[in-house]
TORDOBA-487964 format. One line per 8 residues: number of its first residue (from 1); their letters; for each residue x, y, z of N, C-alpha, C, CB. Coordinates in steps of 0.2 Angstrom, whole numbers, m for minus. Glycine has a CB too. Layout:
residues N
NUM = a = X Y Z X Y Z X Y Z X Y Z; ... .
END
This chain:
residues 323
1 = mnkpryys = 275 136 m9 278 139 m16 284 142 m15 272 145 m19; 289 140 m20 296 143 m19 296 150 m22 302 138 m22; 300 154 m19 300 161 m22 305 161 m28 303 166 m16; 303 163 m33 307 164 m40 313 168 m39 303 166 m46; 318 166 m43 324 170 m42 323 177 m46 330 167 m46; 319 177 m51 319 183 m55 311 186 m55 321 182 m63; 311 192 m58 304 194 m58 299 190 m62 304 202 m61; 301 187 m68 297 183 m71 300 177 m75 293 187 m76 .
9 = vfqepwwl = 297 173 m77 299 167 m81 304 169 m87 294 162 m84; 301 175 m90 305 177 m96 312 180 m95 301 183 m98; 314 181 m88 321 183 m87 325 177 m85 321 188 m80; 322 171 m85 326 165 m83 331 163 m89 322 159 m81; 337 162 m88 342 160 m93 339 154 m98 348 158 m90; 336 149 m94 334 143 m98 328 146 m103 331 137 m93; 324 150 m101 319 153 m106 322 157 m112 314 158 m102; 327 160 m111 331 164 m116 334 159 m121 336 169 m112 .
17 = datapgqw = 337 153 m117 340 149 m122 336 145 m126 344 144 m117; 329 144 m124 324 141 m128 321 146 m133 319 139 m124; 320 153 m131 317 157 m136 323 161 m141 313 163 m132; 329 161 m138 334 165 m143 340 161 m142 336 172 m141; 340 155 m144 347 150 m143 353 154 m147 346 143 m146; 358 155 m143 365 158 m146 363 166 m148 367 153 m152; 358 169 m146 357 176 m149 356 180 m143 350 176 m153; 356 178 m137 355 182 m131 362 183 m127 350 180 m127 .
25 = eevsiqsg = 362 189 m124 368 190 m119 365 194 m113 373 194 m123; 369 196 m109 367 200 m104 373 203 m100 363 195 m99; 371 209 m97 376 213 m93 374 212 m86 376 220 m95; 379 212 m82 377 210 m74 382 214 m70 377 202 m73; 380 215 m63 383 217 m58 384 212 m52 380 224 m56; 390 211 m50 392 207 m45 394 210 m39 397 202 m47; 392 207 m33 394 210 m27 395 204 m22 388 215 m24; 400 203 m18 401 197 m14 400 191 m17 395 198 m9 .
33 = getiarlp = 402 190 m23 402 183 m26 395 182 m28 404 178 m22; 390 186 m29 383 185 m31 381 190 m36 379 184 m25; 377 189 m40 373 193 m45 368 198 m41 370 190 m51; 369 204 m42 364 208 m38 360 213 m43 367 213 m33; 362 213 m50 358 216 m55 360 213 m62 359 223 m54; 356 212 m66 357 210 m73 352 212 m78 356 202 m73; 353 213 m84 349 215 m90 351 211 m95 351 222 m91; 347 206 m97 347 201 m103 344 205 m109 344 194 m101 .
41 = ftlegqsk = 347 203 m114 344 206 m121 346 201 m127 346 213 m123; 342 201 m132 344 198 m138 347 203 m143 338 194 m142; 352 200 m147 355 204 m152 353 202 m159 362 203 m151; 351 208 m162 349 208 m169 353 213 m173 342 209 m169; 355 211 m180 358 216 m184 366 215 m182 356 223 m183; 370 219 m186 377 219 m186 380 226 m185 380 215 m192; 386 226 m182 390 232 m183 386 238 m180 393 234 m190; 385 243 m184 383 250 m182 375 250 m182 385 255 m187 .
49 = nrrltqpa = 372 244 m185 365 243 m185 362 238 m180 363 241 m192; 366 237 m175 364 232 m169 358 234 m165 370 231 m164; 354 229 m164 348 231 m160 348 226 m155 342 230 m165; 346 229 m148 345 225 m143 338 225 m141 349 228 m138; 335 219 m141 328 219 m139 326 212 m135 324 219 m147; 320 209 m137 318 203 m133 315 198 m138 313 204 m127; 315 192 m136 313 187 m141 305 186 m142 315 180 m138; 303 183 m147 296 182 m148 293 177 m142 294 179 m155 .
57 = ltqtlgpw = 286 179 m141 282 175 m135 286 177 m128 282 168 m137; 289 183 m128 292 185 m122 289 192 m120 300 185 m123; 284 191 m115 280 198 m114 284 203 m112 274 196 m110; 289 202 m107 293 206 m104 300 204 m103 291 209 m98; 305 208 m102 312 207 m101 315 212 m96 316 206 m108; 318 216 m98 321 222 m94 325 220 m88 315 225 m91; 327 225 m84 332 224 m79 329 220 m72 335 231 m77; 333 216 m69 331 213 m63 336 215 m58 331 205 m63 .
65 = lkdtgagy = 334 217 m52 338 219 m46 337 216 m40 338 227 m45; 342 213 m37 341 209 m30 338 214 m25 348 206 m28; 333 212 m22 330 215 m17 334 215 m10 323 212 m16; 335 221 m7 339 221 m1 335 222 5 345 226 m2; 329 224 4 324 225 10 326 232 13 325 220 15; 330 237 10 332 243 12 325 248 12 338 246 7; 326 254 16 321 259 16 320 261 9 322 264 21; 315 265 8 313 268 1 318 272 m2 307 271 1 .
73 = akalgrtn = 320 277 2 326 282 m1 332 278 m2 328 288 4; 335 274 2 340 271 1 339 266 m5 343 268 7; 334 262 m6 333 258 m11 332 261 m18 327 254 m10; 329 267 m18 328 270 m24 335 273 m26 324 276 m24; 339 275 m22 346 277 m24 350 271 m26 350 281 m18; 349 266 m23 353 260 m26 350 258 m33 353 254 m21; 344 258 m34 341 257 m40 344 261 m46 334 258 m40; 344 268 m44 347 272 m49 354 271 m51 346 279 m47 .
81 = qllaelid = 358 269 m46 365 268 m47 366 261 m51 368 268 m40; 362 256 m49 363 250 m53 361 250 m60 360 244 m49; 355 253 m61 352 254 m68 357 258 m72 346 258 m68; 360 263 m69 365 267 m73 371 263 m75 367 274 m69; 373 259 m70 379 254 m72 377 249 m77 381 251 m65; 371 246 m77 369 242 m82 369 245 m89 363 239 m79; 366 251 m89 366 255 m95 373 255 m99 362 262 m94; 377 258 m94 385 259 m96 388 253 m99 389 263 m91 .
89 = alpphdsf = 385 247 m96 389 240 m98 386 238 m104 388 235 m92; 380 241 m107 378 238 m113 382 239 m119 371 241 m115; 383 233 m124 387 234 m130 385 240 m134 387 227 m134; 389 242 m138 387 248 m143 380 245 m147 393 250 m148; 376 250 m148 369 248 m152 366 254 m154 364 244 m147; 363 253 m160 360 258 m163 352 259 m160 360 257 m171; 349 254 m159 343 254 m156 341 249 m150 338 253 m161; 336 251 m146 335 247 m140 327 246 m139 339 250 m134 .
97 = yqvfppem = 325 241 m138 317 241 m137 316 234 m132 313 240 m144; 313 236 m126 311 230 m121 305 233 m117 317 228 m116; 301 228 m116 295 230 m111 297 227 m104 288 227 m113; 298 231 m100 300 230 m93 294 226 m89 302 236 m89; 295 222 m84 290 218 m80 287 223 m75 293 212 m76; 281 222 m73 277 226 m69 281 228 m63 271 223 m66; 286 224 m60 290 225 m54 295 231 m55 294 218 m52; 297 232 m62 302 237 m63 298 244 m65 306 235 m69 .
105 = tnwlpfyw = 297 248 m60 293 254 m61 298 260 m62 289 255 m55; 304 260 m62 309 266 m62 313 265 m69 314 266 m55; 312 270 m73 315 270 m79 320 276 m80 311 270 m85; 320 280 m74 323 287 m74 331 287 m77 323 290 m67; 335 282 m74 341 282 m77 341 281 m85 345 276 m74; 337 277 m87 336 276 m95 335 283 m98 331 272 m98; 330 287 m95 329 294 m97 335 298 m97 323 297 m94; 338 298 m92 344 302 m92 349 300 m97 347 300 m85 .
113 = sgytettr = 349 294 m99 354 291 m104 351 292 m111 356 284 m103; 346 295 m112 343 297 m119 338 292 m122 349 297 m124; 335 287 m117 330 283 m120 323 286 m119 331 276 m116; 318 283 m122 311 285 m121 307 279 m118 308 288 m128; 301 281 m116 296 277 m113 290 277 m115 296 278 m105; 286 272 m117 279 272 m118 276 267 m114 277 270 m125; 270 270 m110 267 265 m105 262 261 m110 263 270 m100; 262 254 m108 258 249 m111 255 246 m105 262 244 m115 .
121 = ytyqigld = 250 241 m107 246 238 m101 246 230 m102 239 241 m101; 246 227 m96 245 220 m96 239 220 m92 250 215 m93; 235 214 m92 229 213 m88 229 207 m84 222 212 m92; 228 208 m77 229 202 m72 222 201 m68 235 204 m67; 222 194 m67 216 193 m62 219 190 m56 211 187 m66; 217 193 m50 220 191 m44 216 185 m42 218 197 m38; 220 180 m40 217 173 m38 216 171 m31 221 168 m41; 218 176 m26 218 175 m19 210 175 m17 222 180 m15 .
129 = asldvilr = 206 178 m21 199 178 m19 195 171 m21 195 183 m23; 189 170 m18 186 163 m20 184 164 m27 179 162 m15; 182 158 m30 180 158 m37 173 161 m37 179 151 m39; 169 161 m32 163 165 m33 164 172 m34 159 163 m26; 169 175 m30 170 182 m31 173 183 m37 174 184 m25; 178 179 m40 181 180 m46 175 180 m52 186 174 m48; 171 176 m51 165 175 m56 161 181 m56 161 169 m54; 160 184 m50 155 190 m49 159 196 m53 154 192 m42 .
137 = emdkrnrs = 166 196 m53 170 201 m56 169 201 m64 177 201 m54; 167 195 m66 167 195 m74 161 199 m76 167 188 m77; 161 201 m83 155 204 m85 149 200 m86 157 207 m93; 143 203 m85 137 199 m85 136 195 m91 131 203 m84; 138 197 m97 137 193 m103 142 187 m103 139 197 m109; 148 188 m100 152 182 m100 150 177 m96 159 184 m98; 147 179 m90 144 174 m85 139 170 m89 141 178 m78; 134 174 m92 129 170 m96 131 166 m101 123 176 m99 .
145 = qlrkaert = 136 168 m105 139 164 m110 143 158 m107 144 168 m114; 146 158 m101 149 153 m98 144 147 m96 153 155 m92; 138 150 m93 133 145 m91 130 141 m97 127 148 m87; 129 145 m103 127 142 m109 132 137 m111 126 147 m115; 138 138 m111 143 134 m114 144 128 m110 150 137 m114; 143 128 m103 144 122 m99 139 117 m101 142 124 m92; 133 118 m104 128 113 m106 131 109 m112 122 116 m109; 135 111 m116 138 107 m121 145 105 m122 136 109 m127 .
153 = laaqvedd = 149 110 m118 156 109 m118 159 108 m112 158 115 m121; 165 105 m112 169 104 m105 177 105 m107 169 97 m103; 180 108 m102 187 110 m103 191 107 m97 188 117 m102; 197 104 m100 201 101 m95 209 102 m97 199 93 m94; 213 100 m93 220 100 m94 222 94 m98 224 102 m88; 225 95 m104 228 90 m108 235 91 m110 223 89 m114; 238 85 m111 245 85 m113 245 84 m122 249 79 m110; 242 89 m125 241 89 m132 243 95 m135 233 87 m134 .
161 = letflaln = 249 97 m136 252 103 m139 250 103 m146 259 103 m139; 249 97 m150 247 97 m157 240 100 m158 247 90 m160; 236 98 m154 229 101 m154 229 108 m153 224 97 m149; 232 110 m148 232 117 m146 235 121 m152 237 119 m140; 240 119 m155 244 123 m161 239 124 m166 250 120 m164; 235 119 m167 230 120 m173 225 125 m171 226 113 m174; 223 125 m165 218 130 m163 221 137 m163 215 129 m157; 227 137 m161 231 144 m161 231 146 m169 238 143 m158 .
169 = rstferqg = 233 142 m173 233 144 m180 227 146 m183 236 138 m185; 222 143 m181 215 145 m183 214 152 m181 210 141 m181; 216 155 m176 214 162 m174 218 167 m178 216 162 m166; 224 165 m180 228 169 m184 225 169 m191 236 167 m185; 223 164 m194 220 163 m201 214 167 m201 219 156 m202; 210 167 m196 204 172 m196 205 179 m197 199 171 m190; 211 181 m194 213 188 m194 217 190 m200 217 190 m189; 218 184 m205 222 186 m211 230 187 m210 219 192 m215 .
177 = ravpysde = 232 184 m204 239 185 m202 242 179 m202 240 189 m196; 249 179 m203 253 173 m203 255 173 m195 260 174 m208; 256 166 m193 257 165 m186 264 168 m185 257 158 m185; 266 172 m180 273 175 m179 278 170 m177 272 181 m175; 277 164 m176 281 159 m173 280 152 m176 281 159 m166; 285 148 m177 284 141 m179 282 137 m174 289 139 m183; 279 131 m177 278 125 m172 284 123 m169 274 119 m176; 290 123 m172 296 121 m169 298 126 m164 301 121 m175 .
185 = fvnqidea = 297 132 m165 299 137 m159 295 136 m153 298 144 m162; 288 134 m154 284 133 m148 286 126 m145 276 133 m150; 288 121 m148 290 115 m146 297 116 m142 291 110 m152; 301 121 m144 307 122 m140 305 125 m133 312 127 m144; 300 129 m134 298 133 m127 295 128 m123 293 139 m128; 291 124 m126 287 118 m122 292 113 m118 283 114 m127; 297 111 m122 302 107 m119 305 110 m113 307 104 m124; 307 117 m114 311 120 m109 307 121 m102 313 126 m111 .
193 = vvknasrs = 300 123 m104 295 124 m98 294 118 m94 289 127 m101; 292 113 m98 291 106 m94 297 104 m90 289 100 m99; 303 105 m93 309 103 m89 310 108 m83 316 103 m93; 309 114 m83 312 119 m78 306 122 m74 315 124 m82; 300 122 m77 295 125 m73 289 121 m73 293 132 m76; 283 124 m75 277 120 m76 272 123 m81 274 118 m68; 269 119 m84 264 122 m89 257 118 m89 267 122 m97; 252 121 m91 245 118 m92 243 120 m99 240 121 m86 .
201 = iviardqs = 240 115 m102 237 116 m109 229 114 m108 240 112 m114; 225 120 m108 218 118 m107 215 118 m113 215 124 m103; 211 113 m114 207 112 m121 199 111 m119 210 105 m125; 196 116 m122 189 115 m122 186 111 m128 185 121 m121; 182 106 m126 179 101 m131 172 100 m131 183 94 m130; 169 98 m136 162 96 m136 161 90 m132 159 95 m143; 157 91 m127 155 84 m123 153 78 m126 149 86 m118; 150 79 m132 147 73 m136 152 70 m141 141 74 m139 .
209 = tgvphagi = 155 74 m145 159 73 m150 167 73 m149 158 77 m155; 169 77 m144 176 77 m142 179 82 m146 180 71 m143; 176 85 m151 179 90 m155 181 97 m151 173 92 m161; 188 98 m153 191 104 m149 188 110 m151 199 104 m149; 186 115 m147 184 121 m148 189 127 m147 178 123 m145; 192 127 m142 197 132 m139 203 129 m135 193 137 m135; 208 133 m135 213 131 m130 217 136 m128 218 126 m133; 220 136 m122 225 140 m119 232 137 m117 222 144 m112 .
217 = ymvhygnv = 237 140 m118 243 137 m115 246 142 m110 249 137 m121; 247 139 m104 249 143 m98 256 141 m95 243 142 m92; 260 146 m93 266 144 m89 265 146 m82 272 147 m93; 267 142 m77 267 143 m71 274 145 m68 264 138 m67; 274 151 m65 281 153 m62 280 157 m56 285 156 m67; 283 154 m50 282 158 m44 275 159 m43 286 165 m44; 273 165 m41 266 167 m39 262 170 m45 266 172 m34; 265 169 m51 261 171 m57 260 166 m62 264 178 m60 .
225 = thslmsgv = 254 165 m65 253 160 m71 252 165 m77 247 156 m69; 256 164 m82 256 168 m88 252 164 m93 263 169 m91; 246 167 m96 243 164 m101 246 166 m108 236 167 m101; 251 162 m110 255 163 m115 252 164 m122 261 158 m115; 248 159 m124 245 158 m130 238 156 m130 249 154 m134; 234 157 m135 227 154 m135 225 154 m142 222 159 m130; 219 150 m143 217 149 m149 210 146 m150 221 145 m153; 206 148 m155 199 146 m155 198 143 m163 195 152 m154 .
233 = dealrdqn = 194 137 m163 192 135 m170 187 140 m172 188 128 m170; 189 144 m177 185 149 m180 178 147 m182 188 153 m185; 177 141 m184 171 139 m187 166 137 m181 173 132 m191; 169 137 m175 165 136 m169 165 141 m164 167 130 m166; 167 147 m166 168 152 m162 162 155 m158 171 158 m165; 156 154 m161 150 156 m158 148 151 m153 145 158 m163; 152 146 m151 150 141 m146 152 143 m139 152 134 m148; 156 148 m139 159 150 m133 165 146 m129 153 151 m129 .
241 = gmiiarwk = 168 143 m134 173 138 m131 178 142 m127 176 134 m137; 180 148 m129 186 151 m126 183 153 m118 188 159 m130; 177 155 m118 175 157 m111 176 151 m106 168 160 m111; 174 145 m108 174 140 m104 181 137 m103 170 135 m107; 185 138 m108 193 137 m107 196 142 m102 196 137 m115; 194 148 m103 197 153 m99 195 152 m91 195 160 m102; 189 150 m90 186 149 m83 190 143 m80 178 147 m82; 191 137 m84 195 132 m82 202 134 m80 195 126 m87 .
249 = aieiargr = 205 138 m85 212 141 m84 213 145 m77 214 146 m90; 207 149 m75 207 152 m69 207 147 m63 201 156 m69; 203 142 m64 203 137 m59 210 134 m58 198 132 m60; 213 132 m63 220 128 m63 224 133 m60 222 126 m70; 224 139 m63 230 144 m60 229 146 m53 229 151 m65; 223 146 m51 221 148 m44 225 143 m39 214 148 m42; 225 136 m41 228 131 m37 236 132 m37 226 125 m39; 239 136 m42 246 137 m42 249 143 m41 249 134 m49 .
257 = ssildlqg = 245 149 m41 247 155 m41 242 160 m38 249 158 m48; 244 166 m37 240 172 m34 238 177 m40 244 176 m29; 241 176 m46 239 181 m51 240 177 m57 244 187 m52; 235 178 m61 234 175 m69 235 181 m73 227 172 m70; 240 182 m77 242 187 m82 240 185 m89 251 188 m82; 235 189 m91 232 188 m98 236 190 m103 225 191 m98; 242 193 m102 247 197 m107 243 203 m109 249 192 m113; 248 207 m111 246 214 m113 244 215 m120 251 219 m110 .
265 = smmksier = 240 220 m121 239 222 m128 236 229 m128 233 217 m132; 238 233 m133 235 240 m134 229 239 m139 240 245 m137; 227 234 m141 222 233 m146 215 234 m142 222 227 m149; 211 238 m145 205 240 m141 200 234 m140 201 245 m145; 200 229 m145 196 223 m144 198 218 m139 195 220 m151; 205 218 m138 208 214 m134 207 217 m126 215 213 m135; 208 223 m126 207 227 m120 200 225 m117 208 234 m121; 195 226 m121 188 225 m119 187 217 m117 183 226 m125 .
273 = rnrnygah = 190 213 m121 190 206 m119 193 204 m112 193 202 m125; 199 207 m111 202 206 m104 198 209 m99 209 208 m104; 196 215 m100 192 218 m94 186 215 m93 190 225 m97; 182 212 m98 176 208 m97 177 202 m93 173 206 m104; 184 199 m92 185 194 m88 186 195 m81 191 191 m91; 186 202 m80 187 204 m73 194 206 m71 183 199 m68; 198 206 m77 205 207 m76 207 215 m74 209 205 m81; 212 216 m70 214 223 m68 219 225 m73 216 223 m61 .
281 = qvpimavs = 219 232 m75 224 235 m79 230 236 m75 222 241 m82; 236 234 m77 242 235 m74 248 238 m79 245 228 m72; 250 244 m77 254 247 m82 262 244 m82 255 255 m81; 264 243 m88 271 241 m89 274 246 m94 271 233 m92; 281 247 m94 284 252 m97 288 249 m103 289 255 m93; 287 251 m109 291 250 m115 296 255 m116 287 249 m123; 303 253 m115 308 257 m115 312 257 m122 313 256 m110; 314 262 m125 317 261 m132 322 267 m133 312 261 m138 .
289 = krgpyalr = 326 266 m138 330 271 m141 332 270 m148 337 271 m137; 331 275 m152 332 274 m159 338 278 m161 326 277 m163; 343 275 m164 349 278 m167 348 280 m174 355 274 m166; 354 283 m177 353 286 m184 351 280 m189 360 289 m186; 353 274 m188 352 269 m193 344 267 m192 357 263 m193; 342 267 m187 335 265 m186 330 271 m188 333 263 m178; 332 277 m186 328 282 m189 329 283 m197 331 289 m185; 334 282 m199 335 282 m207 330 276 m210 343 281 m209 .
297 = adkvqlsk = 329 270 m207 325 265 m209 318 267 m208 326 258 m205; 316 271 m202 309 273 m201 307 278 m207 309 277 m194; 312 282 m209 310 287 m214 309 283 m221 315 293 m215; 313 278 m222 312 274 m228 305 271 m228 318 269 m229; 303 268 m223 297 265 m222 291 270 m223 296 260 m216; 292 276 m220 287 281 m221 286 283 m228 289 287 m217; 292 284 m231 291 286 m238 288 280 m242 298 287 m242; 289 274 m241 286 269 m245 278 269 m244 290 262 m244 .
305 = rrlrgaws = 276 270 m237 269 270 m236 266 276 m240 268 270 m228; 269 281 m240 267 287 m243 266 286 m251 271 293 m242; 271 282 m253 271 281 m261 265 276 m262 278 277 m264; 265 271 m258 259 266 m259 252 269 m259 259 260 m253; 252 274 m254 245 277 m253 244 282 m259 246 281 m247; 249 285 m262 248 290 m268 247 285 m274 255 294 m269; 251 280 m275 249 276 m281 242 272 m280 255 270 m282; 239 271 m274 233 268 m273 228 274 m275 232 266 m266 .
313 = glksraga = 229 280 m273 224 285 m275 224 287 m282 226 291 m271; 230 286 m286 230 287 m293 226 282 m296 238 287 m296; 227 275 m294 223 270 m297 216 271 m296 225 263 m295; 214 273 m291 207 274 m289 204 280 m294 206 277 m281; 208 286 m295 205 291 m299 205 289 m306 209 296 m298; 210 285 m308 210 283 m315 204 278 m316 216 279 m317; 203 274 m312 197 270 m312 191 273 m313 196 265 m307; 190 279 m308 184 283 m308 183 286 m316 185 288 m303 .
321 = lsr = 188 289 m318 188 292 m325 186 288 m330 195 296 m326; 189 281 m330 188 277 m335 180 275 m336 192 271 m335; 177 275 m330 170 274 m330 166 279 m332 168 271 m323 .
END
């Protein structure tokens, strides 16, 4: 397995070209003719309202520093210095928001520069253990549902992005939400991943009819496989297609990586789901900065929410009086 150049696939220039074509830049530090530190970002807004952030479907971004193998004290001092230099090199901006990869655990220079941090979590399944051990780590109910699903469903890797996208849309439709990215956007990513890294699309289907029940889109990079997107046919949700698709994803990822990253979420239901697969909680840092234009926009949005709430209350009281 080749050692990746960066902490994650999301820091690769080709990934950023696919997810934010013409909209990303980076600041970097050179030494001896090579890059020893870099901080890529996407640019949004104009002039005084410029925002530095990260693209859609990009779990983390943040700084990357070349490892020198130095002792702890020396390495920490070097990290502080390089991060401070990267911060100073950033273009003028009103706001900043990025989630740093798990490998980047030091945000102190950002704090010294007026940024704030909120701890978020991703969930990872260690793949160095045997499949029997990984299965035992799963919740008892998940194991039972997996055995039940295996009687009627089967999951395998397919080169069928169109079917996956339909399953992905179905999940958002059940939640009453618009899909936050277009099919064209996912196709751009897929073309870049196929060319520069590796991906697996796992589809769970009915063994008799071939009807697709659930799907998972994974990106393999270095020793980590990222579960980038997933989807379920909501009409067939109770058939446990996602559980059998997830188990197949674990089998596939185990042959490629030592970690399967299920992606982070602060939603209680998703946390429970990830935990029930036996995934371990891994902290990641969301680093941000809000300037005057961003704070003003926050106040406007807060005022609008309060007005909507007051108007809704008035209508409710008026309706009660009319009855």
